[in-house]
C-alpha positions as CSV (number, residue, x, y, z in Angstrom):
1,M,243.7,49.3,32.1
2,N,244.5,49.4,35.8
3,G,247.7,51.3,36.5
4,T,247.8,53.0,33.1
5,P,247.1,56.7,32.4
6,L,243.8,57.6,30.9
7,N,243.7,59.4,27.6
8,Q,241.9,62.6,28.7
9,P,241.0,65.3,26.2
10,R,241.9,68.1,28.6
11,D,243.5,68.3,32.0
12,I,242.3,70.5,34.9
13,M,245.1,72.1,36.9
14,G,247.5,69.5,35.7
15,H,245.3,66.5,36.6
16,P,243.0,64.3,34.5
17,R,239.6,65.8,34.0
18,G,237.9,62.8,35.7
19,L,239.5,63.7,39.0
20,A,237.3,66.8,39.3
21,F,234.1,64.8,38.9
22,I,235.3,62.2,41.4
23,V,236.2,64.9,43.9
24,F,232.9,66.8,43.6
25,T,230.9,63.5,43.8
26,E,232.8,62.6,47.0
27,A,232.1,66.0,48.5
28,W,228.4,65.7,47.9
29,E,228.4,62.1,49.1
30,R,230.1,63.2,52.4
31,F,227.6,66.1,52.7
32,S,224.8,63.6,52.7
33,Y,226.5,61.1,55.0
34,Y,227.7,63.6,57.6
35,G,224.5,65.6,57.4
36,M,222.5,62.5,58.4
37,Q,225.1,61.4,61.0
38,A,225.0,64.8,62.7
39,L,221.3,64.3,63.4
40,L,221.1,60.5,64.0
41,V,221.7,60.2,67.8
42,L,219.8,63.4,68.6
43,Y,216.9,62.1,66.5
44,M,216.9,58.7,68.1
45,A,217.4,59.8,71.8
46,G,215.2,62.9,71.6
47,Y,212.3,61.6,69.5
48,L,212.2,58.3,67.7
49,L,213.1,55.9,70.5
50,E,210.6,57.3,72.9
51,P,208.1,54.5,73.6
52,E,205.2,56.2,71.9
53,N,207.2,56.7,68.7
54,A,209.3,53.5,68.6
55,N,206.2,51.4,68.3
56,R,205.6,52.9,64.9
57,V,208.9,51.6,63.5
58,M,208.4,48.4,61.5
59,G,210.2,45.5,63.1
60,F,211.6,47.5,65.9
61,G,210.3,45.3,68.7
62,A,212.2,42.3,67.4
63,F,215.2,44.4,66.6
64,R,215.4,45.7,70.2
65,T,214.9,42.2,71.6
66,G,217.8,41.0,69.6
67,L,220.1,43.9,70.8
68,E,219.1,43.4,74.4
69,A,219.7,39.6,74.1
70,V,223.4,40.5,73.3
71,F,224.0,43.7,75.3
72,G,221.5,43.5,78.2
73,P,218.7,45.9,79.0
74,L,219.1,49.3,77.3
75,G,217.4,52.5,78.2
76,T,216.5,55.1,75.6
77,Q,219.9,56.8,75.6
78,A,221.9,53.6,75.7
79,L,219.8,52.1,72.9
80,A,220.4,55.2,70.7
81,T,224.1,55.1,71.2
82,Q,224.2,51.3,70.6
83,I,222.3,51.6,67.4
84,F,224.5,54.4,66.2
85,G,227.6,52.3,67.1
86,L,226.4,49.4,65.0
87,Y,225.4,51.7,62.1
88,G,228.8,53.6,62.2
89,G,230.7,50.3,62.4
90,L,228.9,48.6,59.6
91,I,229.4,51.7,57.4
92,Y,233.1,50.8,57.5
93,F,232.7,47.1,57.3
94,T,230.6,46.8,54.1
95,P,233.2,48.6,51.9
96,V,235.4,45.5,52.1
97,I,232.5,43.5,50.5
98,G,231.6,46.3,48.2
99,G,235.1,46.6,46.9
100,W,235.2,42.9,46.1
101,L,231.8,43.2,44.3
102,G,233.1,46.2,42.3
103,D,236.3,44.4,41.3
104,R,234.8,41.0,40.5
105,W,231.2,41.4,39.5
106,L,229.6,44.8,39.1
107,G,232.5,46.9,37.9
108,Q,233.5,50.0,39.9
109,Q,231.3,52.5,38.0
110,R,228.2,50.5,38.3
111,A,228.9,49.8,42.0
112,V,229.3,53.5,42.7
113,L,226.0,54.3,41.0
114,I,224.0,51.5,42.7
115,G,225.6,52.5,46.0
116,A,224.7,56.2,45.5
117,A,221.1,55.3,44.6
118,L,220.8,53.2,47.7
119,M,222.2,56.0,49.9
120,A,219.8,58.5,48.4
121,L,216.9,56.1,49.0
122,G,218.0,55.6,52.6
123,H,218.1,59.4,53.3
124,F,214.6,59.8,51.9
125,L,213.3,56.8,53.8
126,M,214.5,58.5,57.0
127,A,211.6,60.9,56.5
128,L,209.3,57.9,57.2
129,E,209.4,56.8,60.8
130,A,208.1,53.4,60.0
131,A,210.9,52.7,57.6
132,F,213.7,53.7,59.9
133,L,215.4,50.3,60.0
134,F,215.1,49.9,56.3
135,A,216.6,53.3,55.8
136,L,219.7,52.4,57.9
137,L,220.2,49.2,55.9
138,S,219.9,51.0,52.6
139,L,222.5,53.5,53.8
140,I,224.9,50.8,55.1
141,F,224.8,48.8,51.9
142,G,224.9,51.9,49.7
143,A,228.0,53.2,51.5
144,G,229.6,49.8,51.1
145,L,229.3,49.8,47.4
146,L,230.2,53.5,46.9
147,K,233.0,54.2,49.3
148,G,235.9,51.9,48.2
149,N,234.9,51.8,44.5
150,L,234.9,55.6,44.2
151,A,238.3,56.0,46.0
152,A,239.8,53.3,43.8
153,Q,239.0,55.2,40.7
154,V,241.3,58.1,41.8
155,G,244.4,55.9,41.6
156,R,243.3,54.4,38.3
157,L,243.4,57.8,36.6
158,Y,247.2,57.7,36.9
159,A,250.1,55.4,36.0
160,R,251.7,53.6,38.9
161,D,254.8,55.8,38.9
162,D,252.9,59.1,38.4
163,Q,253.8,61.5,41.3
164,R,250.5,63.4,40.9
165,R,248.8,60.5,42.6
166,D,249.6,61.7,46.1
167,T,248.2,65.2,45.3
168,A,245.1,63.6,43.8
169,Y,244.4,61.7,47.0
170,S,245.0,64.8,49.1
171,L,242.4,66.6,47.0
172,Y,240.0,63.7,47.4
173,N,240.5,63.8,51.2
174,M,240.0,67.6,51.2
175,A,236.6,67.0,49.5
176,I,235.7,64.6,52.4
177,N,236.4,67.3,55.0
178,V,234.7,70.1,53.1
179,G,231.5,67.9,52.8
180,A,231.8,67.0,56.5
181,F,232.2,70.7,57.4
182,V,229.2,72.0,55.4
183,A,226.8,69.2,56.1
184,P,226.0,69.7,59.8
185,L,225.6,73.5,59.1
186,V,222.9,72.8,56.5
187,C,221.3,69.4,57.4
188,G,221.9,69.8,61.1
189,T,220.4,73.2,61.3
190,L,217.4,72.2,59.3
191,G,216.8,69.1,61.3
192,E,217.4,70.5,64.7
193,L,215.6,73.8,64.3
194,Y,212.9,73.2,61.7
195,G,212.2,69.4,61.8
196,W,214.1,66.2,61.6
197,H,212.8,65.2,58.2
198,Y,213.9,68.5,56.6
199,G,217.5,67.6,57.6
200,F,217.3,64.1,56.3
201,G,215.6,65.3,53.1
202,A,218.5,67.8,52.5
203,A,221.0,64.9,52.9
204,G,219.0,62.9,50.2
205,I,219.1,65.9,47.9
206,G,222.8,66.2,48.3
207,M,223.3,62.6,47.3
208,L,221.2,63.1,44.2
209,V,223.4,66.1,43.3
210,G,226.4,63.7,43.7
211,I,224.8,61.2,41.3
212,V,224.2,63.8,38.6
213,I,227.8,65.0,38.9
214,Y,229.1,61.4,38.6
215,L,227.0,60.7,35.6
216,K,228.1,63.9,33.9
217,G,231.7,62.9,34.2
218,R,231.4,59.2,33.7
219,H,233.0,59.2,30.3
220,Y,236.1,60.9,31.8
221,L,236.6,58.1,34.3
222,P,238.6,54.9,34.0
223,P,236.7,52.0,32.5
224,D,236.2,49.1,34.7
225,G,239.2,46.8,34.6
226,K,239.3,43.2,33.8
227,R,239.6,40.5,36.4
228,I,243.2,39.6,37.2
229,D,244.1,36.0,36.5
230,R,245.2,34.0,39.5
231,G,248.5,33.2,37.9
232,D,249.4,36.9,37.5
233,R,249.0,37.8,41.1
234,P,252.1,38.2,43.3
235,K,252.8,35.5,45.9
236,L,253.6,35.9,49.5
237,Q,257.3,35.7,50.3
238,K,259.2,34.3,53.3
239,G,258.7,36.6,56.3
240,D,255.5,38.2,55.0
241,G,253.4,36.4,57.6
242,T,255.4,38.2,60.4
243,T,254.7,41.6,58.7
244,I,251.0,40.8,58.4
245,A,250.8,39.9,62.1
246,A,252.4,43.2,63.0
247,I,249.9,45.1,60.9
248,L,247.0,43.2,62.4
249,A,248.3,44.1,65.9
250,L,248.4,47.8,64.8
251,F,244.8,47.5,63.8
252,V,244.1,46.8,67.4
253,V,245.7,50.1,68.3
254,A,243.7,51.7,65.5
255,A,240.4,50.2,66.9
256,M,241.2,51.7,70.3
257,Y,241.7,55.1,68.7
258,W,238.5,54.9,66.6
259,S,236.5,53.7,69.7
260,A,237.3,57.1,71.2
261,Q,237.0,59.0,68.0
262,F,233.5,57.6,67.2
263,Q,232.2,58.9,70.5
264,V,232.6,62.4,69.1
265,W,229.7,61.5,66.8
266,N,227.8,59.3,69.2
267,T,227.4,60.2,72.8
268,Y,229.2,63.5,72.6
269,P,226.3,65.4,71.0
270,L,224.0,64.3,73.9
271,W,226.6,65.7,76.3
272,I,226.8,69.0,74.4
273,K,223.0,69.3,74.5
274,E,222.8,68.5,78.3
275,R,225.9,70.0,79.8
276,V,227.4,72.8,77.6
277,S,226.3,76.5,77.6
278,R,225.9,77.2,73.9
279,S,224.8,80.8,74.1
280,V,226.8,83.1,71.8
281,F,225.8,86.8,71.7
282,G,222.3,85.9,73.0
283,L,221.8,83.1,70.5
284,E,222.0,79.4,71.2
285,M,224.3,77.4,68.9
286,P,222.8,74.2,67.5
287,V,224.3,71.0,68.8
288,T,225.0,69.8,65.2
289,W,227.4,72.7,64.5
290,F,230.0,71.1,66.8
291,S,230.2,68.3,64.1
292,S,231.2,71.0,61.6
293,L,233.7,72.3,64.1
294,D,235.4,68.9,64.2
295,S,236.0,69.0,60.4
296,L,236.9,72.7,60.4
297,A,239.7,71.9,62.9
298,V,241.1,69.3,60.7
299,L,241.0,71.6,57.6
300,A,242.7,74.4,59.6
301,L,245.4,72.4,61.3
302,A,246.4,69.9,58.5
303,P,248.6,72.5,56.6
304,L,250.3,73.5,59.9
305,V,251.0,69.9,60.8
306,I,252.3,69.1,57.4
307,L,254.6,72.2,57.5
308,Y,255.8,71.1,61.0
309,W,256.7,67.7,59.7
310,R,258.5,69.3,56.7
311,H,260.4,71.4,59.1
312,Q,261.4,68.4,61.2
313,R,262.4,66.6,58.0
314,A,264.7,69.4,56.9
315,R,266.4,69.2,60.3
316,Q,266.5,65.3,60.0
317,A,264.3,65.2,63.2
318,E,261.0,63.9,61.8
319,R,259.5,61.1,63.8
320,G,258.8,57.7,62.3
321,D,255.2,56.6,61.6
322,L,255.1,54.4,64.8
323,I,256.1,57.3,67.0
324,K,253.5,59.6,65.3
325,I,250.8,57.0,65.9
326,M,251.8,56.7,69.5
327,Q,251.8,60.5,69.9
328,G,248.4,60.8,68.2
329,C,246.7,58.3,70.5
330,F,248.2,60.1,73.5
331,I,247.1,63.5,72.3
332,F,243.6,62.2,71.6
333,G,243.5,60.8,75.2
334,L,244.5,64.3,76.4
335,A,241.5,65.7,74.5
336,Y,239.2,63.7,76.7
337,V,241.1,64.7,79.8
338,W,240.4,68.3,78.8
339,L,236.7,67.5,78.7
340,A,236.8,66.0,82.1
341,A,238.7,69.0,83.4
342,G,235.9,71.2,82.0
343,E,233.4,69.2,84.0
344,W,235.4,69.4,87.2
345,L,235.9,73.2,86.9
346,S,232.3,73.8,86.1
347,D,231.5,72.7,89.7
348,G,228.1,71.3,88.8
349,G,227.1,74.2,86.5
350,M,227.0,74.3,82.8
351,V,230.4,73.7,81.0
352,G,231.7,76.8,79.2
353,L,231.9,76.9,75.4
354,M,235.7,77.0,75.3
355,W,236.0,73.5,76.5
356,P,234.4,71.7,73.6
357,V,235.8,74.2,71.1
358,L,239.4,73.5,72.1
359,F,238.6,69.8,72.4
360,H,238.0,69.6,68.7
361,F,241.3,71.2,67.9
362,I,243.1,68.9,70.2
363,C,241.3,66.0,68.6
364,A,242.2,67.2,65.1
365,I,245.9,67.0,65.9
366,G,245.5,63.5,67.3
367,F,243.6,62.5,64.1
368,L,246.3,63.9,61.8
369,Y,248.9,61.9,63.7
370,V,246.9,58.6,63.6
371,G,244.4,58.3,60.7
372,P,246.4,59.2,57.6
373,V,249.7,58.0,59.1
374,M,248.3,54.6,59.9
375,M,247.0,54.3,56.3
376,A,250.4,55.3,54.9
377,L,252.3,52.9,57.1
378,V,250.0,49.9,56.0
379,S,250.3,50.9,52.4
380,R,254.1,51.1,52.6
381,T,254.8,47.9,54.7
382,A,252.0,45.4,53.7
383,P,253.4,42.7,51.3
384,E,252.6,43.3,47.6
385,A,250.6,40.1,47.4
386,V,248.1,41.4,50.0
387,N,248.7,45.1,49.9
388,A,245.2,46.2,48.7
389,M,243.6,43.6,51.0
390,M,245.4,44.9,54.0
391,I,244.5,48.5,53.2
392,S,240.8,47.5,52.9
393,A,241.1,45.5,56.1
394,Y,242.1,48.7,57.9
395,Y,238.5,49.8,57.7
396,L,237.7,46.8,59.9
397,S,239.3,48.8,62.8
398,L,236.8,51.5,62.2
399,F,234.1,48.8,62.3
400,V,235.3,47.7,65.7
401,G,235.7,51.3,66.8
402,G,232.1,52.1,65.9
403,F,230.8,49.0,67.5
404,M,232.8,49.7,70.7
405,S,231.7,53.4,70.9
406,G,228.1,52.1,71.0
407,W,228.9,49.7,73.8
408,L,230.8,52.3,75.8
409,G,227.9,54.7,75.4
410,R,226.0,52.7,78.0
411,F,228.3,54.0,80.7
412,Y,227.3,57.7,80.1
413,E,224.4,57.6,82.4
414,P,225.9,55.4,85.2
415,L,229.2,57.3,85.3
416,S,229.6,61.0,85.9
417,P,230.3,62.9,82.7
418,A,233.9,63.5,83.8
419,G,234.3,59.8,84.5
420,F,232.8,58.9,81.1
421,W,235.4,61.1,79.3
422,L,238.3,59.7,81.4
423,L,237.2,56.2,80.4
424,H,237.8,57.2,76.8
425,A,241.1,58.9,77.6
426,A,242.1,55.5,79.0
427,V,241.1,53.7,75.9
428,A,243.1,56.0,73.6
429,G,246.0,56.1,76.0
430,A,246.0,52.3,76.0
431,G,246.6,52.4,72.2
432,A,249.6,54.7,72.8
433,L,250.9,52.3,75.5
434,I,250.8,49.3,73.2
435,V,252.9,51.0,70.6
436,L,255.4,52.2,73.2
437,L,255.8,48.7,74.7
438,G,256.0,47.0,71.4
439,Y,258.0,49.6,69.5
440,G,261.1,47.5,68.9
441,A,259.1,44.4,67.9
442,F,256.9,46.4,65.6
443,R,260.0,47.9,63.8
444,R,261.5,44.5,63.3
445,M,258.3,42.8,62.1
446,L,257.5,45.6,59.7
447,R,261.1,45.7,58.5
448,L,261.5,49.4,59.3
449,G,265.2,49.1,59.9
């Protein structure tokens, strides 16, 4: 069934009816995920990890001992960012395993439903302080089962040569950003202003809505495909090993980018809370709203960036993917230089609101030049025999990036805020430098001509 169009009774806007159910399921899943993520570091650093509260968390003493055996002594803030880094990284590691389980054992539909149920359970367990570690594990394994298997069903709605596939994935990614934009406004506001558990509960309800939508549209979705016989799989060809090595090297660049990007969700909210004047017309803006601003910037700038690329293409001046990735890493580094400049010019006072607001729009341009472009480059250049595997392996760069953001978070207190942001500018800039120095070799190894 994989690769063949589905016999749908009615299309919606020229697309199979099942796409709408997948898109809305993903929007609610991202609502739940980003709603919880917007609160997590603030919740840990500002409440849960205080000594009098941490003692109530089951297994936390042994867990902290294990972390400090690896990373050294950790204060409350460093411990919070390290836990977030591990959580954020594992969220993008487990889909590699979840996709394999969906393909080989559970089937994609069953994997999505089990994953969604685990995520809903995790959100509701967050309301119980004692169950905090079990909540994180439930969310990690749930996301691993849901993420890759839901995305894979988008492609299976279409024949391999169906040009609507690109538009379908664009709509799917739009749902991700819409959910990520709305979630901090709802869950973040509830958690930050009215009580942490209200925010986590709202995230859990959002996941339940996603489950209902998925179940309603399940009969419009592609049935789980059969296992592909080993003899039918394409084989690696001569020279494919060189291409794979180049892609793995680019994953190092991606990991550097994501190390800087993850800090926007990790230590950055703590900086916003401590260092930024958030007063607007006499009202104080919640910290979590800045997470919404990050997604809003992507939604606002994506059409403009696409139009700019189209204009370049018409003039035969569009840059190749490697150049775009290099530019994106450099722009992301400049975003952190901008934050450092805000600290310098504040002269010890509170940083003005314009600095973080414009920071998110600079970050959005960097993301649009790196994230989707890197995925497209891997999809186009990876050998057919391992194409899907290499695309899945890309998420390992997010795993490393999340892990590194937690490790880098320990330097927030020893360094000045400006120095901390310049450190991240250097990390992103190093990614740009690797592409610049290896540009010719990358082109040859990826057979870009």
